[in-house]
N, C-alpha and C positions, 0 to 999 in steps of 0.2 A: 838069464843074455842072453843065453841063444834066443830065447821068445821076441824078444825085443829086436834081433841083427835082421832074423827074418820076417816081420812084422815091419821093418823098416826098407828090407828088401823089398817086400811085394807093395807098397805104398810109393817105392822110388820107382819102380813100374810102371804102377796107372800112373804117373805124374805123368813119365816119360813119353806113355801112352796118349795122353791129354794134350798130350803140346807136340805133338808130332802129327796122328791120326782126326787127334778130338775122342770122346767116348760122349754114347749115349746119355741124359740126361739121368735115368737116373741110376747110373755105374759115376757119372760125379758126384752124384749125391751119395754116392757109398767111397767115393774120395773123401771131399769133406767131414764123412762122420771116422773113416779111418784114421784124417789125420790127428781129429778130437777126439779119437780114441789112444793115438799114438801120443799126444800133448797130455793125455789122462795120465800114462802112462810111464814118460816117463816123471813127469810130476813126485809120484811113489815111486818111484825109483828114487829121487834123487833127493825126498826132501822125507821121506821113511825109512827103505831101507836101507840107506847109505847109513844112515843113526842108530840100526837097530832098533829101531823102534815098531810095537805090531802097529800093522795097515789096516785103516778106519777102515772097517763090510762094505760100509757105504760108496766112498768112494772104489773100491775095490768093481762092489757088485757094477757100478753104475762105468768104468771101465769096460769090463765088459760085456755088459747091455748091449752100448756102442756098438764095441766092437763085432757083436754077432747080429745087431742089426743093419750094419755095414756089408756084411758079408751076403747075409739074405739079401738085400738086395743087387749086388753083386751079381750075386747068382745068378737073379729072374736079367738080370741085364745079358747075363750071358747063352741063357735058354733060350731066349725070343730072338 
């Protein structure tokens, strides 16, 4: 649950940054990927973990890949 809390706080800060000062295009793309990863994480949590059912590996890997790609994009935007 800490993972989801920290991730949602980071996404909220990125949304705030976009709303106030704007983000470069690559950072905005990262934000969109983070939102999709967050939606996937919420789906995994609500449909599988709460029911104590094994998480499907494909969805877990997809969730992780989307988040990692978003992080790399945000890192590239920050270092430019």
